[in-house]
Every structure is written in structure tokens, then in C-alpha cells.
C-alpha distance (Angstrom), angle and dihedral (degrees) to the residues before:
residue distance angle dihedral
X1 . . .
X2 3.82 . .
X3 3.80 128.1 .
X4 3.79 126.8 -152.8
X5 3.83 123.2 -141.7
X6 3.80 117.8 -84.9
X7 3.82 92.5 -118.0
X8 3.82 93.3 51.1
X9 3.82 112.1 128.5
X10 3.80 119.5 -129.6
X11 3.77 105.7 -157.4
X12 3.76 142.5 162.5
X13 3.78 128.7 -143.5
X14 3.79 136.7 -132.1
X15 3.81 135.8 162.1
X16 3.79 129.1 -145.5
X17 3.80 100.8 -119.9
X18 3.78 93.2 40.5
X19 3.79 96.1 49.4
X20 3.79 114.5 18.5
X21 3.78 103.9 64.9
X22 3.84 108.2 -175.7
X23 3.79 87.2 109.6
X24 3.80 96.2 163.2
X25 3.81 107.9 25.9
X26 3.80 136.8 89.8
X27 3.77 93.0 26.2
X28 3.79 99.6 -57.0
X29 3.79 113.6 157.5
X30 3.77 123.8 -133.2
X31 3.79 122.8 -95.2
X32 3.78 125.9 -151.9
X33 3.80 90.2 -104.7
X34 3.80 91.5 65.0
X35 3.80 91.4 63.8
X36 3.80 95.5 34.2
X37 3.80 93.1 55.8
X38 3.79 91.3 47.6
X39 3.80 90.6 53.1
X40 3.81 102.2 37.9
X41 3.80 115.5 19.0
X42 3.78 140.8 56.7
X43 3.82 97.0 -129.0
X44 3.80 140.6 52.4
X45 3.82 135.5 -143.6
X46 3.79 89.4 -118.6
X47 2.98 122.4 135.9
X48 3.84 90.1 -9.9
X49 3.83 104.9 169.8
X50 3.82 92.3 -28.0
X51 3.79 89.9 -125.0
X52 3.81 86.8 157.4
X53 3.81 87.3 73.5
X54 3.80 102.9 16.8
X55 3.81 99.8 52.1
X56 3.84 93.4 107.4
X57 3.81 88.6 57.3
X58 3.80 93.3 46.4
X59 3.79 93.4 48.4
X60 3.79 90.8 47.9
X61 3.81 87.1 54.4
X62 3.80 88.5 52.0
X63 3.78 90.6 54.8
X64 3.80 93.4 46.2
X65 3.80 93.1 48.5
X66 3.84 98.0 46.5
X67 3.80 94.7 -107.9
X68 3.80 104.2 149.3
X69 3.82 100.7 177.3
X70 3.79 135.2 41.6
X71 3.77 133.2 -167.3
X72 3.79 110.6 -135.6
X73 3.77 128.6 171.0
X74 3.77 126.5 -150.9
X75 3.79 113.8 -129.2
X76 3.81 102.0 -125.1
X77 3.82 91.5 -152.4
X78 3.80 91.3 52.4
X79 3.82 87.7 62.6
X80 3.81 99.0 33.0
X81 3.83 108.3 19.8
X82 3.81 91.4 -162.4
X83 3.78 95.0 33.2
X84 3.79 92.9 -103.1
X85 3.79 140.1 27.4
X86 3.79 120.5 39.5
X87 3.81 117.7 42.0
X88 3.80 119.2 -131.8
X89 3.81 103.3 -133.0
X90 3.80 93.8 -164.5
X91 3.79 90.1 57.8
X92 3.80 91.7 50.0
X93 3.81 90.3 48.8
X94 3.81 91.6 51.5
X95 3.79 93.3 56.5
X96 3.80 93.0 45.9
X97 3.81 88.4 54.8
X98 3.80 91.3 46.0
X99 3.80 93.2 51.7
X100 3.81 90.8 45.9
X101 3.80 89.1 54.8
X102 3.82 89.3 50.6
X103 3.80 89.2 55.0
X104 3.81 91.4 46.9
X105 3.81 90.5 53.7
X106 3.84 95.0 42.7
X107 3.79 92.2 -116.9
X108 3.80 117.3 141.1
X109 3.84 111.6 -135.5
X110 3.81 117.3 -138.8
X111 3.79 100.9 -164.1
X112 3.80 124.6 -155.6
X113 3.80 119.8 -159.9
X114 3.81 97.9 -157.5
X115 3.79 124.8 27.7
X116 3.85 105.1 166.2
X117 3.84 93.2 -61.4
X118 3.80 113.0 108.2
X119 3.84 109.5 169.3
X120 3.80 110.6 -96.0
X121 3.81 94.4 -119.1
X122 3.81 90.7 60.2
X123 3.79 95.8 35.8
X124 3.80 91.5 55.5
X125 3.80 87.7 51.3
X126 3.80 93.4 61.0
X127 3.79 101.9 -72.9
X128 3.82 108.8 -134.4
X129 3.79 92.7 -16.2
X130 3.81 84.0 76.0
X131 3.79 109.8 75.0
X132 3.80 90.9 -150.7
X133 3.80 87.8 69.0
X134 3.79 90.9 57.2
X135 3.80 87.4 65.9
X136 3.82 92.6 44.4
X137 3.80 89.2 54.6
X138 3.80 92.5 48.8
X139 3.82 91.4 50.8
X140 3.81 89.9 49.5
X141 3.81 89.5 49.9
X142 3.80 91.9 49.7
X143 3.80 90.4 51.5
X144 3.80 92.4 51.9
X145 3.80 94.6 46.4
X146 3.79 90.2 53.9
X147 3.80 97.5 38.4
X148 3.81 98.4 48.3
X149 3.82 109.2 44.3
X150 3.81 87.8 155.4
X151 3.83 87.5 74.5
X152 3.81 111.9 86.1
X153 3.82 99.9 172.1
X154 3.80 118.9 57.8
X155 3.77 132.8 175.8
X156 3.78 120.7 -171.9
X157 3.80 102.5 -154.4
X158 3.75 138.0 12.3
X159 3.81 113.5 -141.4
X160 3.79 107.3 -19.8
X161 3.81 88.0 -178.2
X162 3.82 97.4 59.0
X163 3.82 90.6 42.9
X164 3.79 92.3 61.6
X165 3.80 90.4 38.3
X166 3.80 93.6 50.6
X167 3.79 96.6 42.6
X168 3.80 102.3 41.2
X169 3.81 110.5 14.8
X170 3.80 111.8 33.8
X171 3.80 93.4 20.9
X172 3.81 94.7 -141.9
X173 3.82 93.1 123.2
X174 3.79 126.0 57.3
X175 3.02 128.9 -54.9
X176 3.82 84.2 33.5
X177 3.81 98.7 -144.0
X178 3.80 117.1 166.8
X179 3.78 130.9 -140.1
X180 3.82 99.4 -13.7
X181 3.81 103.0 144.5
X182 3.80 93.7 174.8
X183 3.79 90.8 60.8
X184 3.82 91.2 46.0
X185 3.80 93.7 56.5
X186 3.81 94.3 38.8
X187 3.80 91.0 51.6
X188 3.80 89.8 49.4
X189 3.80 92.0 50.6
X190 3.79 96.0 45.7
X191 3.80 92.9 48.0
X192 3.80 90.9 49.2
X193 3.80 87.8 50.8
X194 3.81 88.6 51.9
X195 3.79 89.4 50.5
X196 3.79 92.9 50.2
X197 3.80 92.8 50.0
X198 3.81 91.8 50.1
X199 3.82 91.8 48.0
X200 3.80 91.6 49.8
X201 3.80 91.2 52.5
X202 3.81 92.3 46.9
X203 3.80 91.7 52.2
X204 3.81 95.2 41.7
X205 3.81 90.0 54.9
X206 3.82 91.4 48.0
X207 3.79 95.3 -134.1
X208 3.79 116.7 -170.8
X209 3.77 100.7 -109.0
X210 3.79 147.0 46.7
X211 3.78 133.4 -81.1
X212 3.78 132.8 -161.8
X213 3.78 143.7 140.9
X214 3.81 135.6 -107.3
X215 3.81 119.0 -130.9
X216 3.78 127.7 -176.5
X217 3.81 104.8 -133.6
X218 3.81 113.1 -172.2
X219 3.79 109.1 -179.0
X220 3.81 116.7 -121.5
X221 3.80 120.3 -149.3
X222 3.82 130.7 178.9
X223 3.79 113.5 -108.6
X224 3.81 86.9 -134.4
X225 3.80 112.0 23.5
X226 3.81 89.3 -163.9
X227 3.80 92.5 57.7
X228 3.84 110.5 84.7
X229 3.81 91.0 -156.3
X230 3.82 91.4 56.5
X231 3.81 90.2 45.8
X232 3.80 89.6 53.1
X233 3.81 91.6 48.0
X234 3.82 89.7 54.6
X235 3.82 90.7 48.1
X236 3.81 92.7 51.5
X237 3.79 92.8 45.9
X238 3.80 88.4 50.1
X239 3.82 91.3 52.2
X240 3.79 90.2 52.0
X241 3.80 96.3 49.1
X242 3.81 105.9 23.4
X243 3.78 122.7 3.7
X244 3.81 98.8 54.2
X245 3.80 93.0 57.1
X246 3.81 94.7 37.3
X247 3.80 90.6 53.3
X248 3.80 89.9 50.8
X249 3.81 90.1 49.5
X250 3.80 100.5 47.1
X251 3.82 108.5 13.2
X252 3.79 94.8 45.5
X253 3.79 89.8 -130.2
X254 3.78 140.0 17.0
X255 3.80 126.1 -64.0
X256 3.79 120.7 -125.1
X257 3.81 89.7 -109.9
X258 3.78 91.5 52.2
X259 3.80 94.5 48.7
X260 3.81 91.9 45.6
X261 3.81 87.9 56.3
X262 3.80 92.7 46.2
X263 3.81 91.2 49.6
X264 3.80 90.5 50.2
X265 3.81 92.1 50.7
X266 3.82 92.5 47.7
X267 3.80 92.2 45.8
X268 3.80 88.4 56.0
X269 3.80 95.3 43.5
X270 3.79 105.0 26.2
X271 3.78 130.5 -111.8
X272 3.77 144.0 97.7
X273 3.81 130.0 -129.2
X274 3.78 129.0 -127.6
X275 3.81 102.6 -139.6
X276 3.79 110.8 156.4
X277 3.77 131.1 -159.4
X278 3.80 90.9 -118.5
X279 3.83 89.3 53.1
X280 3.80 90.8 57.3
X281 3.80 91.5 48.7
X282 3.81 89.9 54.8
X283 3.80 92.6 46.9
X284 3.79 89.8 48.7
X285 3.82 92.1 50.3
X286 3.80 91.2 54.6
X287 3.81 101.2 39.9
X288 3.81 96.2 96.1
X289 3.82 96.5 38.5
X290 3.80 100.4 75.4
X291 3.80 107.6 113.1
X292 3.78 93.2 -162.6
X293 3.78 144.8 -3.5
X294 3.77 120.6 -132.9
X295 3.81 113.9 -149.3
X296 3.78 119.5 -158.5
X297 3.78 109.8 -164.6
X298 3.79 130.1 176.4
X299 3.79 107.7 140.2
X300 3.77 151.0 1.9
X301 3.80 128.9 -135.4
X302 3.81 134.3 -146.2
X303 3.80 116.4 -144.2
X304 3.77 132.0 -156.7
X305 3.78 131.6 -175.2
X306 3.79 116.8 -84.0
X307 3.80 132.7 -178.8
X308 3.80 104.3 -178.7
X309 3.79 136.0 87.1
X310 3.79 125.5 -61.5
X311 3.80 115.8 -90.9
X312 3.80 126.9 163.8
X313 3.79 127.2 178.7
X314 3.81 115.1 -169.5
X315 3.81 116.8 -147.1
X316 3.82 101.9 -139.7
X317 3.81 100.8 158.1
X318 3.79 103.7 50.4
X319 3.79 96.8 -104.0
X320 3.78 102.1 151.8
X321 3.78 113.8 -132.1
X322 3.81 96.4 20.7
X323 3.81 95.2 108.5
X324 3.78 124.8 104.1
X325 3.81 127.2 -179.0
X326 3.77 126.9 174.4
X327 3.81 126.4 144.1
X328 3.77 126.5 -165.4
X329 3.76 110.2 -116.1
X330 3.80 94.0 14.7
X331 3.78 115.9 54.7
X332 3.78 147.9 -107.8
X333 3.79 130.1 -75.6
X334 3.79 114.1 -120.1
X335 3.81 109.6 -135.4
X336 3.79 100.7 168.2
X337 3.78 95.7 84.2
X338 3.77 132.1 130.2
X339 3.81 92.6 -117.8
X340 3.82 123.9 108.0
X341 3.80 117.5 -101.9
X342 3.77 137.0 179.9
X343 3.78 126.2 -108.1
X344 3.80 85.7 -96.6
X345 3.84 91.4 57.8
X346 3.79 95.0 -107.6
X347 3.81 106.3 149.3
X348 3.82 112.1 -128.5
X349 3.79 107.9 -136.8
X350 3.84 117.5 145.7
X351 3.80 91.9 -177.1
X352 3.80 87.2 70.8
X353 3.80 90.2 65.4
X354 3.80 91.0 52.6
X355 3.80 90.2 48.8
X356 3.81 92.7 50.8
X357 3.81 93.4 47.9
X358 3.79 90.9 51.0
X359 3.80 90.4 44.6
X360 3.81 89.2 58.8
X361 3.80 90.5 48.8
X362 3.81 91.9 50.4
X363 3.81 104.0 36.2
X364 3.80 100.4 33.1
X365 3.81 106.1 33.9
X366 3.82 92.0 166.3
X367 3.84 89.2 73.8
X368 3.80 110.3 114.2
X369 3.78 104.4 -159.7
X370 3.78 141.7 -22.6
X371 3.77 133.8 -133.2
X372 3.79 120.7 -168.7
X373 3.79 93.2 -131.4
X374 3.81 98.2 -179.6
X375 3.78 133.8 19.0
X376 3.77 129.7 136.9
X377 3.77 147.9 116.4
X378 3.77 122.1 -92.3
X379 3.76 118.7 -160.8
X380 3.79 144.1 131.4
X381 3.79 102.0 -71.9
X382 3.79 118.7 -148.5
X383 3.81 109.7 -139.4
X384 3.82 109.6 -146.6
X385 3.82 129.5 162.4
X386 3.82 91.3 -3.5
X387 3.79 92.4 -57.4
X388 3.80 144.4 66.6
X389 3.80 120.3 -115.3
X390 3.79 93.0 -146.9
X391 3.79 101.7 171.2
X392 3.81 89.9 150.6
X393 3.81 89.8 59.7
X394 3.80 91.5 48.4
X395 3.80 90.8 50.3
X396 3.82 91.6 48.0
X397 3.81 94.2 50.7
X398 3.80 93.3 41.8
X399 3.79 92.5 55.0
X400 3.79 91.2 49.7
X401 3.80 90.4 50.1
X402 3.79 88.8 53.0
X403 3.80 92.6 58.2
X404 3.82 90.8 44.1
X405 3.80 88.7 55.6
X406 3.81 89.3 47.9
X407 3.81 91.0 51.5
X408 3.81 91.1 50.8
X409 3.79 89.1 48.9
X410 3.81 88.5 52.1
X411 3.79 93.0 54.2
X412 3.81 106.1 -89.4
X413 3.80 117.0 136.9
X414 3.81 105.2 -128.2
X415 3.79 114.1 162.2
X416 3.79 106.3 177.6
X417 3.79 151.9 -7.8
X418 3.80 131.5 -131.0
X419 3.77 116.1 -162.7
X420 3.78 115.8 -143.0
X421 2.87 105.7 -102.5
X422 3.80 137.5 18.2
X423 3.79 92.8 -164.5
X424 3.79 131.4 -3.1
X425 3.80 109.8 -72.4
X426 3.78 141.7 179.7
X427 3.82 110.2 -76.7
X428 3.81 115.9 -144.2
X429 3.79 103.4 -127.7
X430 3.80 97.7 11.0
X431 3.80 105.0 51.6
X432 3.80 117.1 -152.1
X433 3.79 104.7 -37.0
X434 3.80 93.4 79.7
X435 3.82 105.7 73.1
X436 3.79 129.9 -172.5
X437 3.79 106.5 163.7
X438 3.78 132.7 124.3
X439 3.80 83.6 -142.6
X440 3.78 122.2 52.1
X441 3.81 113.2 -131.7
X442 3.78 120.9 -151.9
X443 3.79 95.8 -147.8
X444 3.82 91.1 -158.7
X445 3.81 95.9 55.7
X446 3.85 100.2 17.7
X447 3.81 89.7 -131.6
X448 3.82 116.9 152.8
X449 3.80 123.1 -137.7
X450 3.83 124.2 -174.8
X451 3.79 113.3 -121.1
X452 3.79 122.7 -144.7
X453 3.82 86.6 -100.6
X454 3.83 90.8 60.3
X455 3.80 91.3 61.4
X456 3.81 91.4 44.4
X457 3.82 91.1 50.8
X458 3.81 90.9 46.8
X459 3.79 90.4 56.2
X460 3.80 93.0 45.7
X461 3.81 90.8 52.0
X462 3.80 89.7 51.0
X463 3.79 98.9 46.2
X464 3.83 101.4 26.8
X465 3.81 85.0 -146.7
X466 3.81 119.3 129.6
X467 3.77 103.0 -151.6
């Protein structure tokens, strides 16, 4: 039996585009996903979970089920339809009402400024590869900080790593570019620069609150720890997905080891980065100002050496074993392992979360505190008797809580957990079949039904005992 601290937050997570619906009403501007889904996928983010209208119901469920914090993102294009310029007053009013409802229900909002949804006007103009859009983001951030003083917990970006990965490597996010490692790293750098500038403004203005960033941190292991080539493959994969952005966050630049890995990857794949001296000064100025780090964790990967051409197959339909991942100059993911995995080939390995938490504590000691901002199990729920008997989800979350408790015991500062997701939501490259929520959503009627996991989570939040 393990017990979590009394001040530990038990939260649940959402994101604007995945939950709100209302994609084209009340003045909201288009995002790149609107067009990309129309052109490439068989589903739309409309009405999603209709959080735009149903948020009072969802926040009442939070209160009833002992959920005292919620991750919410602001849809940038609901505030600035073009990403800059004229403000959409109806969008501003919506978020004021949403935050007021949070206060009414005693649920602390952790608000993200960018969760995969750059306005289409800016996205079509290069997204964060275009340095002009760095300044547009910072102006949007400044507006929100000043407009919403009721928000005390801000995060700039959700998952910079998967954004670059999805847009320019795997091609599952718009603009759907494949295997362009230069664009991946440049996007990572420019978004981290955007983050640093927003943090500096927030601290200079002495706002009453805290600000941080959310990184997805999948742990990378060598397939054979006694094989130096496999060890190197894991190191390079870690640089691509984790170390590059963590260095920018907490070192204020990039270590020699990190840049040596980046240069190797770009030598193998082509490309050159635009990292300027003034960029590094800004990163360095912000490195000690992050009030917290959000860790999103779902999986770990095992890497083996590989000397062929890049080929990635994304499993979007939950057909186990259909994934393929091999990158020239890095390595190949080993999938044939005796470790449980989801139908989407995400390897279930709670120990990886413990290892990443302790890695932050060891390698980046200027971190202040950690929240686990996303963690959960997505699968094809079976709706029976107006509920879902999701024992597998309970087991998954429980085992991750166990390693969180172990990390706290071993000296890491972890202050809360946000299950992904509060209710079932739209999933970017999987549609609606892949469900994560504590509450089952009938997407035809928009009715909410507590799953077995909701009652389990309610009890855990009350007792703080992992049993």
C-alpha cells in the first residue's frame, strides 16, 4: 500500500479542439486541422464532446467525483480568428464563463495556450518554422495573461515534441510532411523560443500565478543494453524526442552531447538549423523561471541499431502490430517484445515514467516541481448497462500511480496527476473509436456516463491510498 501526499492534486485533462466542438460558430477562426481532416480522414472534430456547451455538466462531474483540477486549453483562433489582429469578443466571453464555472465547482484550471491548434492563417504561413509566428504567439500569450487574471496556472505549449514529430516526421498532423528532420528540430527550437519569451513576459509583469510547459517524455531504452550500437540508437532517439527540448527548457541552450547527436542526425538526413546567439540568450534568461514541468507519459520504446532508409507506418485504426518505425541515422523501434501494449502499439511500461521523473531530478536540478499532466489508457470501450467496466484502465492508472509514489518517496517533487481524459474526446489521428475518458460520451446524444474507472478514481482522490 502506498499513500500520496495530502496536497496532491487529482486532476483530469481536456484540450480545446478535442473537446469543445463549435469549430465554426461565434467567430472562431479555422485551424489547419479543419482542412486536414476534410482532406485526409473519415471523421471531424465536430461536435467532439460539445464541451463548448456542456462544460457546466463536465465541471459538475468533476466536483462530484473529487476531481479538483482540470487541464483546459484556450483555442487560439477563438480569441484571434487569424492568429493576430482583431479580438473575437465572443471567444473571450466563453473562457471567462468557463473559468467562472471552474471556480464555482472548486476545480483549479490549468490553462494551456497552444494544444496542437495553430490558427490556419498562421499555420499555412509556415507555423512555427516562420519566426514571425513566434511573435504572434507571444502577443496572444500576453493578451491572455492580462485578460484572464482568474487563471493562476498557465502552460505555454502542450507537447512540442509530438508537434514536430506529427507535422514533419510521421506526417500524421498537418501539413503532413514526411521524414524532414531539419524541420522537426527547427520547429522544436522555435517553439521553445516562443515559450521562453512568454515566460519572460509573465515574470517581468509579476502576474499572480505560475507558468510552466508540458512535455511528452516517452522513455527510450536500448533493445540490448550490452550492444553499444543499440545504446547509441536509444540515445539518438532520446535526443530527438526528449533531450533537445529538455535542454532548451532547463539548460537555456543545448549541451555538447545533444548538439553532437543533432548534427549526426542531420548529416545522415540532410538539413541545417537556424539557432542564433540571441535565441540562446533568451533561452538562458528563462531557464530558471519555469514554475513547473508537466510530463505527459503513455509509453516507452526500445531501440535497436538500424542502417537502412527511413520508414514509418502510423497505426491509426487500432490494428495491433501494424506500426513500423525506423529512422536513418537513429535506429529502429523493437516491437516484438514480451511487454504489454495497446491496440495502437503503445508499449505499457510504468517504470518508464519513474525513470523519466528521476531523470529530471538528476539531470535538470533547477526544476521546481512536476505535474503528471497526461497519462491514461486508450482503447475500444465496450458500453454495457450504461457504463464501461474498464478494469484494464484502472490497472494501467494504478500502476502508474505506484511509480509516482515511489518517485516522491525517492525525493522527486511531484504535486499532482491529470488523467487523460476527463470524458471521451476526439483523438487527433484516431477519431472517436479510441477512448480515454473517465466518463463515457455517447457522441450521438452527448450524454455522459461514469465508467467503473471514474468511481475508482473518485475513491483514490478521497483516500490518497493506492491499494
